[in-house]
A tleap script that builds the chain and sets N, CA, C and O, in Angstrom:
source leaprc.protein.ff14SB
mol = sequence {
  NMET ALA ASP HIE THR VAL THR ALA THR ASP
  ALA THR PHE PRO THR LEU ILE ALA GLY ASP
  LYS PRO VAL LEU VAL ASP PHE TRP ALA PRO
  TRP CYS GLY PRO CYS ARG LEU VAL ALA PRO
  LEU LEU GLU GLU ILE ALA ALA GLU TYR PRO
  THR LYS ILE THR VAL ALA LYS LEU ASN VAL
  ASP GLU ASN GLN GLN THR ALA LEU GLN PHE
  ASP VAL MET SER ILE PRO THR MET ILE VAL
  PHE ARG ARG GLY ARG PRO THR PRO THR ARG
  ILE VAL GLY ALA ARG PRO LYS ALA ALA LEU
  LEU GLN ASP LEU ALA GLN TYR LEU CALA
}
set mol.1.N position { -5.881 2.698 -9.510 }
set mol.1.CA position { -6.338 1.546 -8.756 }
set mol.1.C position { -7.687 1.101 -9.307 }
set mol.1.O position { -8.419 1.891 -9.902 }
set mol.2.N position { -7.996 -0.134 -9.108 }
set mol.2.CA position { -9.235 -0.714 -9.617 }
set mol.2.C position { -10.461 -0.158 -8.888 }
set mol.2.O position { -10.349 0.436 -7.816 }
set mol.3.N position { -11.602 -0.361 -9.478 }
set mol.3.CA position { -12.838 0.230 -8.971 }
set mol.3.C position { -13.338 -0.347 -7.646 }
set mol.3.O position { -13.961 0.367 -6.860 }
set mol.4.N position { -13.078 -1.610 -7.396 }
set mol.4.CA position { -13.700 -2.273 -6.239 }
set mol.4.C position { -12.739 -2.571 -5.098 }
set mol.4.O position { -13.168 -2.960 -4.012 }
set mol.5.N position { -11.456 -2.395 -5.331 }
set mol.5.CA position { -10.480 -2.595 -4.263 }
set mol.5.C position { -10.057 -1.231 -3.715 }
set mol.5.O position { -10.232 -0.204 -4.371 }
set mol.6.N position { -9.503 -1.239 -2.518 }
set mol.6.CA position { -9.020 0.009 -1.918 }
set mol.6.C position { -7.507 -0.080 -1.749 }
set mol.6.O position { -6.945 -1.170 -1.639 }
set mol.7.N position { -6.865 1.069 -1.732 }
set mol.7.CA position { -5.425 1.129 -1.538 }
set mol.7.C position { -5.133 1.318 -0.059 }
set mol.7.O position { -5.682 2.215 0.581 }
set mol.8.N position { -4.275 0.476 0.474 }
set mol.8.CA position { -3.850 0.585 1.870 }
set mol.8.C position { -2.423 1.119 1.903 }
set mol.8.O position { -1.622 0.851 1.008 }
set mol.9.N position { -2.124 1.880 2.954 }
set mol.9.CA position { -0.765 2.377 3.183 }
set mol.9.C position { -0.420 2.113 4.645 }
set mol.9.O position { -1.284 1.735 5.436 }
set mol.10.N position { 0.834 2.314 4.992 }
set mol.10.CA position { 1.211 2.178 6.405 }
set mol.10.C position { 0.349 3.090 7.278 }
set mol.10.O position { -0.036 2.712 8.385 }
set mol.11.N position { 0.048 4.293 6.778 }
set mol.11.CA position { -0.714 5.271 7.555 }
set mol.11.C position { -2.186 4.905 7.691 }
set mol.11.O position { -2.778 5.110 8.751 }
set mol.12.N position { -2.784 4.365 6.628 }
set mol.12.CA position { -4.227 4.072 6.654 }
set mol.12.C position { -4.553 2.668 7.141 }
set mol.12.O position { -5.707 2.371 7.448 }
set mol.13.N position { -3.563 1.816 7.212 }
set mol.13.CA position { -3.785 0.405 7.524 }
set mol.13.C position { -4.546 0.169 8.836 }
set mol.13.O position { -5.533 -0.567 8.819 }
set mol.14.N position { -4.144 0.749 9.963 }
set mol.14.CA position { -4.844 0.475 11.221 }
set mol.14.C position { -6.335 0.813 11.168 }
set mol.14.O position { -7.157 0.060 11.691 }
set mol.15.N position { -6.683 1.916 10.553 }
set mol.15.CA position { -8.087 2.308 10.442 }
set mol.15.C position { -8.834 1.381 9.496 }
set mol.15.O position { -9.983 1.024 9.754 }
set mol.16.N position { -8.192 0.991 8.410 }
set mol.16.CA position { -8.811 0.135 7.400 }
set mol.16.C position { -9.246 -1.211 7.974 }
set mol.16.O position { -10.322 -1.710 7.645 }
set mol.17.N position { -8.417 -1.794 8.825 }
set mol.17.CA position { -8.704 -3.142 9.338 }
set mol.17.C position { -9.487 -3.138 10.645 }
set mol.17.O position { -9.761 -4.205 11.194 }
set mol.18.N position { -9.852 -1.973 11.152 }
set mol.18.CA position { -10.446 -1.868 12.491 }
set mol.18.C position { -11.895 -2.327 12.579 }
set mol.18.O position { -12.356 -2.662 13.671 }
set mol.19.N position { -12.616 -2.356 11.492 }
set mol.19.CA position { -14.045 -2.654 11.547 }
set mol.19.C position { -14.377 -4.122 11.712 }
set mol.19.O position { -13.501 -4.986 11.764 }
set mol.20.N position { -15.677 -4.373 11.792 }
set mol.20.CA position { -16.180 -5.742 11.948 }
set mol.20.C position { -16.170 -6.509 10.622 }
set mol.20.O position { -16.086 -7.737 10.605 }
set mol.21.N position { -16.258 -5.768 9.511 }
set mol.21.CA position { -16.252 -6.397 8.187 }
set mol.21.C position { -14.850 -6.938 7.886 }
set mol.21.O position { -13.862 -6.223 8.056 }
set mol.22.N position { -14.758 -8.188 7.441 }
set mol.22.CA position { -13.437 -8.737 7.101 }
set mol.22.C position { -12.766 -7.930 5.985 }
set mol.22.O position { -13.424 -7.440 5.068 }
set mol.23.N position { -11.445 -7.807 6.090 }
set mol.23.CA position { -10.647 -7.099 5.081 }
set mol.23.C position { -9.551 -8.048 4.604 }
set mol.23.O position { -8.697 -8.474 5.382 }
set mol.24.N position { -9.590 -8.369 3.322 }
set mol.24.CA position { -8.533 -9.173 2.715 }
set mol.24.C position { -7.474 -8.198 2.207 }
set mol.24.O position { -7.739 -7.402 1.306 }
set mol.25.N position { -6.287 -8.261 2.782 }
set mol.25.CA position { -5.202 -7.370 2.375 }
set mol.25.C position { -4.242 -8.158 1.488 }
set mol.25.O position { -3.682 -9.180 1.886 }
set mol.26.N position { -4.075 -7.646 0.276 }
set mol.26.CA position { -3.154 -8.221 -0.698 }
set mol.26.C position { -1.838 -7.457 -0.604 }
set mol.26.O position { -1.759 -6.292 -0.993 }
set mol.27.N position { -0.812 -8.114 -0.088 }
set mol.27.CA position { 0.533 -7.547 -0.034 }
set mol.27.C position { 1.182 -7.858 -1.382 }
set mol.27.O position { 1.368 -9.024 -1.729 }
set mol.28.N position { 1.526 -6.818 -2.141 }
set mol.28.CA position { 1.964 -7.003 -3.521 }
set mol.28.C position { 3.026 -5.959 -3.890 }
set mol.28.O position { 3.354 -5.076 -3.098 }
set mol.29.N position { 3.549 -6.086 -5.105 }
set mol.29.CA position { 4.463 -5.085 -5.672 }
set mol.29.C position { 4.253 -5.066 -7.185 }
set mol.29.O position { 3.904 -6.090 -7.772 }
set mol.30.N position { 4.459 -3.918 -7.817 }
set mol.30.CA position { 4.203 -3.798 -9.258 }
set mol.30.C position { 5.085 -4.701 -10.129 }
set mol.30.O position { 4.672 -5.090 -11.222 }
set mol.31.N position { 6.275 -5.034 -9.668 }
set mol.31.CA position { 7.202 -5.836 -10.458 }
set mol.31.C position { 6.942 -7.344 -10.320 }
set mol.31.O position { 7.591 -8.143 -10.995 }
set mol.32.N position { 6.010 -7.733 -9.463 }
set mol.32.CA position { 5.752 -9.138 -9.137 }
set mol.32.C position { 4.764 -9.751 -10.133 }
set mol.32.O position { 3.593 -9.373 -10.169 }
set mol.33.N position { 5.244 -10.693 -10.933 }
set mol.33.CA position { 4.395 -11.365 -11.922 }
set mol.33.C position { 3.192 -12.070 -11.315 }
set mol.33.O position { 2.070 -11.840 -11.768 }
set mol.34.N position { 3.379 -12.930 -10.297 }
set mol.34.CA position { 2.228 -13.590 -9.680 }
set mol.34.C position { 1.235 -12.591 -9.073 }
set mol.34.O position { 0.033 -12.855 -9.044 }
set mol.35.N position { 1.730 -11.455 -8.592 }
set mol.35.CA position { 0.841 -10.416 -8.052 }
set mol.35.C position { -0.065 -9.874 -9.153 }
set mol.35.O position { -1.249 -9.624 -8.931 }
set mol.36.N position { 0.505 -9.697 -10.337 }
set mol.36.CA position { -0.281 -9.191 -11.467 }
set mol.36.C position { -1.303 -10.223 -11.929 }
set mol.36.O position { -2.366 -9.863 -12.434 }
set mol.37.N position { -0.988 -11.499 -11.759 }
set mol.37.CA position { -1.940 -12.553 -12.130 }
set mol.37.C position { -3.141 -12.594 -11.186 }
set mol.37.O position { -4.271 -12.802 -11.629 }
set mol.38.N position { -2.906 -12.402 -9.912 }
set mol.38.CA position { -3.984 -12.513 -8.929 }
set mol.38.C position { -4.812 -11.236 -8.815 }
set mol.38.O position { -5.954 -11.289 -8.357 }
set mol.39.N position { -4.268 -10.099 -9.217 }
set mol.39.CA position { -4.958 -8.813 -9.064 }
set mol.39.C position { -6.350 -8.776 -9.700 }
set mol.39.O position { -7.290 -8.330 -9.043 }
set mol.40.N position { -6.525 -9.226 -10.950 }
set mol.40.CA position { -7.871 -9.171 -11.517 }
set mol.40.C position { -8.850 -10.114 -10.808 }
set mol.40.O position { -10.050 -9.843 -10.764 }
set mol.41.N position { -8.347 -11.199 -10.264 }
set mol.41.CA position { -9.209 -12.125 -9.523 }
set mol.41.C position { -9.698 -11.477 -8.237 }
set mol.41.O position { -10.864 -11.619 -7.867 }
set mol.42.N position { -8.815 -10.770 -7.562 }
set mol.42.CA position { -9.208 -10.070 -6.337 }
set mol.42.C position { -10.192 -8.954 -6.641 }
set mol.42.O position { -11.107 -8.698 -5.858 }
set mol.43.N position { -10.007 -8.289 -7.778 }
set mol.43.CA position { -10.952 -7.253 -8.203 }
set mol.43.C position { -12.338 -7.871 -8.432 }
set mol.43.O position { -13.348 -7.288 -8.038 }
set mol.44.N position { -12.387 -9.035 -9.060 }
set mol.44.CA position { -13.663 -9.719 -9.284 }
set mol.44.C position { -14.320 -10.093 -7.965 }
set mol.44.O position { -15.525 -9.905 -7.797 }
set mol.45.N position { -13.546 -10.617 -7.035 }
set mol.45.CA position { -14.093 -11.006 -5.725 }
set mol.45.C position { -14.627 -9.776 -4.993 }
set mol.45.O position { -15.696 -9.829 -4.386 }
set mol.46.N position { -13.890 -8.677 -5.050 }
set mol.46.CA position { -14.343 -7.437 -4.408 }
set mol.46.C position { -15.656 -6.959 -5.026 }
set mol.46.O position { -16.545 -6.488 -4.316 }
set mol.47.N position { -15.776 -7.081 -6.348 }
set mol.47.CA position { -16.988 -6.644 -7.038 }
set mol.47.C position { -18.179 -7.555 -6.736 }
set mol.47.O position { -19.314 -7.089 -6.648 }
set mol.48.N position { -17.918 -8.841 -6.580 }
set mol.48.CA position { -18.996 -9.814 -6.361 }
set mol.48.C position { -19.481 -9.872 -4.916 }
set mol.48.O position { -20.616 -10.279 -4.665 }
set mol.49.N position { -18.643 -9.472 -3.963 }
set mol.49.CA position { -18.993 -9.585 -2.532 }
set mol.49.C position { -18.758 -8.274 -1.780 }
set mol.49.O position { -18.108 -8.280 -0.735 }
set mol.50.N position { -19.271 -7.152 -2.288 }
set mol.50.CA position { -18.946 -5.862 -1.665 }
set mol.50.C position { -19.476 -5.701 -0.243 }
set mol.50.O position { -18.914 -4.929 0.535 }
set mol.51.N position { -20.539 -6.408 0.111 }
set mol.51.CA position { -21.084 -6.282 1.467 }
set mol.51.C position { -20.473 -7.276 2.432 }
set mol.51.O position { -20.649 -7.159 3.645 }
set mol.52.N position { -19.754 -8.257 1.901 }
set mol.52.CA position { -19.190 -9.324 2.736 }
set mol.52.C position { -17.740 -9.094 3.128 }
set mol.52.O position { -17.336 -9.397 4.251 }
set mol.53.N position { -16.947 -8.549 2.185 }
set mol.53.CA position { -15.505 -8.420 2.424 }
set mol.53.C position { -14.970 -7.189 1.682 }
set mol.53.O position { -15.435 -6.852 0.593 }
set mol.54.N position { -14.002 -6.538 2.286 }
set mol.54.CA position { -13.273 -5.449 1.634 }
set mol.54.C position { -11.951 -6.027 1.151 }
set mol.54.O position { -11.276 -6.745 1.889 }
set mol.55.N position { -11.584 -5.719 -0.068 }
set mol.55.CA position { -10.294 -6.154 -0.604 }
set mol.55.C position { -9.400 -4.921 -0.709 }
set mol.55.O position { -9.721 -3.957 -1.404 }
set mol.56.N position { -8.277 -4.974 -0.007 }
set mol.56.CA position { -7.322 -3.867 0.014 }
set mol.56.C position { -5.992 -4.331 -0.558 }
set mol.56.O position { -5.607 -5.490 -0.402 }
set mol.57.N position { -5.296 -3.420 -1.218 }
set mol.57.CA position { -3.988 -3.730 -1.795 }
set mol.57.C position { -2.941 -2.850 -1.130 }
set mol.57.O position { -3.089 -1.629 -1.070 }
set mol.58.N position { -1.885 -3.479 -0.632 }
set mol.58.CA position { -0.807 -2.758 0.027 }
set mol.58.C position { 0.498 -3.035 -0.714 }
set mol.58.O position { 0.989 -4.164 -0.721 }
set mol.59.N position { 1.048 -2.009 -1.329 }
set mol.59.CA position { 2.300 -2.122 -2.074 }
set mol.59.C position { 3.445 -2.233 -1.059 }
set mol.59.O position { 3.707 -1.293 -0.308 }
set mol.60.N position { 4.117 -3.374 -1.041 }
set mol.60.CA position { 5.160 -3.617 -0.035 }
set mol.60.C position { 6.416 -2.782 -0.264 }
set mol.60.O position { 7.174 -2.539 0.675 }
set mol.61.N position { 6.641 -2.347 -1.482 }
set mol.61.CA position { 7.793 -1.479 -1.746 }
set mol.61.C position { 7.592 -0.109 -1.116 }
set mol.61.O position { 8.546 0.494 -0.623 }
set mol.62.N position { 6.375 0.378 -1.128 }
set mol.62.CA position { 6.064 1.710 -0.604 }
set mol.62.C position { 5.638 1.688 0.867 }
set mol.62.O position { 5.613 2.732 1.518 }
set mol.63.N position { 5.305 0.511 1.391 }
set mol.63.CA position { 4.760 0.385 2.751 }
set mol.63.C position { 5.411 -0.794 3.479 }
set mol.63.O position { 4.746 -1.760 3.854 }
set mol.64.N position { 6.714 -0.686 3.664 }
set mol.64.CA position { 7.480 -1.794 4.230 }
set mol.64.C position { 7.163 -2.061 5.699 }
set mol.64.O position { 7.257 -3.201 6.154 }
set mol.65.N position { 6.794 -1.037 6.433 }
set mol.65.CA position { 6.536 -1.194 7.875 }
set mol.65.C position { 5.421 -2.207 8.140 }
set mol.65.O position { 5.569 -3.085 8.989 }
set mol.66.N position { 4.315 -2.087 7.421 }
set mol.66.CA position { 3.189 -2.994 7.627 }
set mol.66.C position { 3.548 -4.405 7.171 }
set mol.66.O position { 3.208 -5.376 7.848 }
set mol.67.N position { 4.218 -4.530 6.054 }
set mol.67.CA position { 4.638 -5.843 5.569 }
set mol.67.C position { 5.538 -6.536 6.591 }
set mol.67.O position { 5.381 -7.731 6.844 }
set mol.68.N position { 6.469 -5.802 7.172 }
set mol.68.CA position { 7.353 -6.370 8.195 }
set mol.68.C position { 6.576 -6.747 9.456 }
set mol.68.O position { 6.835 -7.786 10.064 }
set mol.69.N position { 5.636 -5.910 9.840 }
set mol.69.CA position { 4.850 -6.156 11.046 }
set mol.69.C position { 4.123 -7.499 10.982 }
set mol.69.O position { 3.956 -8.166 12.003 }
set mol.70.N position { 3.691 -7.896 9.779 }
set mol.70.CA position { 2.940 -9.137 9.638 }
set mol.70.C position { 3.753 -10.242 8.962 }
set mol.70.O position { 3.190 -11.182 8.401 }
set mol.71.N position { 5.078 -10.120 9.022 }
set mol.71.CA position { 6.001 -11.157 8.545 }
set mol.71.C position { 5.720 -11.605 7.113 }
set mol.71.O position { 5.735 -12.800 6.817 }
set mol.72.N position { 5.469 -10.662 6.248 }
set mol.72.CA position { 5.268 -10.980 4.838 }
set mol.72.C position { 6.638 -11.183 4.216 }
set mol.72.O position { 7.394 -10.230 4.028 }
set mol.73.N position { 6.950 -12.431 3.898 }
set mol.73.CA position { 8.268 -12.786 3.380 }
set mol.73.C position { 8.284 -13.000 1.875 }
set mol.73.O position { 9.336 -12.900 1.245 }
set mol.74.N position { 7.121 -13.295 1.292 }
set mol.74.CA position { 7.023 -13.454 -0.158 }
set mol.74.C position { 5.693 -12.869 -0.603 }
set mol.74.O position { 4.743 -12.758 0.172 }
set mol.75.N position { 5.658 -12.498 -1.875 }
set mol.75.CA position { 4.435 -11.905 -2.396 }
set mol.75.C position { 4.010 -12.640 -3.659 }
set mol.75.O position { 4.862 -13.164 -4.377 }
set mol.76.N position { 2.736 -12.688 -3.941 }
set mol.76.CA position { 1.679 -12.096 -3.149 }
set mol.76.C position { 1.386 -12.897 -1.881 }
set mol.76.O position { 1.419 -14.128 -1.883 }
set mol.77.N position { 1.105 -12.186 -0.821 }
set mol.77.CA position { 0.570 -12.766 0.411 }
set mol.77.C position { -0.722 -12.026 0.703 }
set mol.77.O position { -0.771 -10.797 0.670 }
set mol.78.N position { -1.763 -12.788 0.987 }
set mol.78.CA position { -3.059 -12.208 1.309 }
set mol.78.C position { -3.454 -12.651 2.711 }
set mol.78.O position { -3.454 -13.842 3.021 }
set mol.79.N position { -3.788 -11.690 3.545 }
set mol.79.CA position { -4.169 -11.964 4.927 }
set mol.79.C position { -5.530 -11.336 5.174 }
set mol.79.O position { -5.776 -10.194 4.784 }
set mol.80.N position { -6.423 -12.092 5.829 }
set mol.80.CA position { -7.724 -11.544 6.198 }
set mol.80.C position { -7.623 -10.982 7.616 }
set mol.80.O position { -7.154 -11.654 8.535 }
set mol.81.N position { -8.072 -9.738 7.772 }
set mol.81.CA position { -8.095 -9.068 9.069 }
set mol.81.C position { -9.538 -8.820 9.471 }
set mol.81.O position { -10.411 -8.610 8.629 }
set mol.82.N position { -9.768 -8.849 10.777 }
set mol.82.CA position { -11.086 -8.533 11.315 }
set mol.82.C position { -10.904 -7.919 12.689 }
set mol.82.O position { -10.147 -8.430 13.514 }
set mol.83.N position { -11.601 -6.826 12.927 }
set mol.83.CA position { -11.525 -6.113 14.207 }
set mol.83.C position { -10.079 -5.759 14.577 }
set mol.83.O position { -9.689 -5.834 15.742 }
set mol.84.N position { -9.303 -5.377 13.574 }
set mol.84.CA position { -7.940 -4.923 13.811 }
set mol.84.C position { -6.898 -6.005 13.989 }
set mol.84.O position { -5.733 -5.711 14.259 }
set mol.85.N position { -7.306 -7.256 13.840 }
set mol.85.CA position { -6.362 -8.359 14.049 }
set mol.85.C position { -6.350 -9.314 12.854 }
set mol.85.O position { -7.363 -9.479 12.174 }
set mol.86.N position { -5.206 -9.937 12.607 }
set mol.86.CA position { -5.177 -10.932 11.533 }
set mol.86.C position { -5.942 -12.186 11.953 }
set mol.86.O position { -5.874 -12.610 13.107 }
set mol.87.N position { -6.662 -12.766 11.012 }
set mol.87.CA position { -7.325 -14.047 11.251 }
set mol.87.C position { -6.328 -15.149 10.866 }
set mol.87.O position { -5.247 -14.843 10.363 }
set mol.88.N position { -6.664 -16.401 11.088 }
set mol.88.CA position { -5.759 -17.480 10.644 }
set mol.88.C position { -5.647 -17.600 9.123 }
set mol.88.O position { -4.763 -18.300 8.628 }
set mol.89.N position { -6.520 -16.934 8.380 }
set mol.89.CA position { -6.509 -17.048 6.921 }
set mol.89.C position { -5.358 -16.249 6.327 }
set mol.89.O position { -5.333 -15.019 6.382 }
set mol.90.N position { -4.406 -16.985 5.758 }
set mol.90.CA position { -3.221 -16.396 5.130 }
set mol.90.C position { -2.963 -17.197 3.859 }
set mol.90.O position { -2.734 -18.405 3.914 }
set mol.91.N position { -3.000 -16.521 2.721 }
set mol.91.CA position { -2.830 -17.168 1.418 }
set mol.91.C position { -1.530 -16.637 0.817 }
set mol.91.O position { -1.356 -15.428 0.665 }
set mol.92.N position { -0.625 -17.547 0.478 }
set mol.92.CA position { 0.663 -17.147 -0.084 }
set mol.92.C position { 0.761 -17.688 -1.499 }
set mol.92.O position { 0.569 -18.880 -1.740 }
set mol.93.N position { 1.063 -16.795 -2.428 }
set mol.93.CA position { 1.209 -17.181 -3.825 }
set mol.93.C position { -0.069 -16.983 -4.610 }
set mol.93.O position { -1.158 -16.862 -4.050 }
set mol.94.N position { 0.091 -16.952 -5.927 }
set mol.94.CA position { -1.054 -16.802 -6.814 }
set mol.94.C position { -1.852 -18.101 -6.815 }
set mol.94.O position { -1.292 -19.197 -6.852 }
set mol.95.N position { -3.170 -17.951 -6.773 }
set mol.95.CA position { -4.070 -19.107 -6.780 }
set mol.95.C position { -5.187 -18.838 -7.777 }
set mol.95.O position { -5.492 -17.679 -8.058 }
set mol.96.N position { -5.800 -19.882 -8.316 }
set mol.96.CA position { -6.965 -19.674 -9.180 }
set mol.96.C position { -8.121 -19.098 -8.364 }
set mol.96.O position { -8.156 -19.229 -7.141 }
set mol.97.N position { -9.057 -18.465 -9.049 }
set mol.97.CA position { -10.190 -17.842 -8.365 }
set mol.97.C position { -10.960 -18.841 -7.503 }
set mol.97.O position { -11.345 -18.522 -6.378 }
set mol.98.N position { -11.187 -20.045 -8.026 }
set mol.98.CA position { -11.933 -21.052 -7.262 }
set mol.98.C position { -11.239 -21.372 -5.942 }
set mol.98.O position { -11.903 -21.553 -4.921 }
set mol.99.N position { -9.916 -21.443 -5.954 }
set mol.99.CA position { -9.164 -21.725 -4.723 }
set mol.99.C position { -9.253 -20.548 -3.761 }
set mol.99.O position { -9.390 -20.739 -2.553 }
set mol.100.N position { -9.177 -19.334 -4.291 }
set mol.100.CA position { -9.311 -18.152 -3.428 }
set mol.100.C position { -10.693 -18.116 -2.782 }
set mol.100.O position { -10.819 -17.839 -1.589 }
set mol.101.N position { -11.729 -18.397 -3.575 }
set mol.101.CA position { -13.087 -18.401 -3.021 }
set mol.101.C position { -13.249 -19.471 -1.950 }
set mol.101.O position { -13.948 -19.261 -0.959 }
set mol.102.N position { -12.605 -20.616 -2.149 }
set mol.102.CA position { -12.673 -21.673 -1.135 }
set mol.102.C position { -11.972 -21.212 0.143 }
set mol.102.O position { -12.482 -21.441 1.240 }
set mol.103.N position { -10.827 -20.574 0.018 }
set mol.103.CA position { -10.092 -20.083 1.185 }
set mol.103.C position { -10.877 -19.010 1.926 }
set mol.103.O position { -10.749 -18.871 3.143 }
set mol.104.N position { -11.687 -18.252 1.195 }
set mol.104.CA position { -12.428 -17.130 1.788 }
set mol.104.C position { -13.893 -17.477 2.090 }
set mol.104.O position { -14.652 -16.608 2.518 }
set mol.105.N position { -14.290 -18.710 1.876 }
set mol.105.CA position { -15.703 -19.105 1.978 }
set mol.105.C position { -16.352 -18.683 3.288 }
set mol.105.O position { -17.491 -18.215 3.280 }
set mol.106.N position { -15.667 -18.834 4.402 }
set mol.106.CA position { -16.275 -18.496 5.701 }
set mol.106.C position { -16.608 -17.021 5.823 }
set mol.106.O position { -17.489 -16.651 6.600 }
set mol.107.N position { -15.916 -16.165 5.068 }
set mol.107.CA position { -16.170 -14.720 5.135 }
set mol.107.C position { -17.220 -14.280 4.115 }
set mol.107.O position { -17.803 -13.205 4.249 }
set mol.108.N position { -17.460 -15.105 3.102 }
set mol.108.CA position { -18.353 -14.728 2.025 }
set mol.108.C position { -19.752 -15.316 2.181 }
set mol.108.O position { -20.654 -14.983 1.413 }
set mol.109.N position { -19.933 -16.172 3.151 }
set mol.109.CA position { -21.236 -16.848 3.345 }
set mol.109.C position { -22.318 -15.879 3.761 }
set mol.109.O position { -23.463 -16.283 3.964 }
savepdb mol mol.pdb
quit
């Protein structure tokens, strides 16, 4: 796993999202081309904003329960969680870094 992102699992997910700090969860799979495109961008965002947001990666093949719980129907899907709950911020599909930063601006300010 990359240096600045954390790995989420069905078991660790509830604890990971419980804090006050926003957590961007990337629902992905190793075979997903768009997931591989967005991964380095998320790593950069995690490295640039370590005090503002946590970036977590959840492999949907290995952790289907959490993906089903949050109605993840296509990947990559990125959802921001805060205080144990999903926020309205939900990003579906690969996006350029500038678009991701715009979508996450309220959490990075």
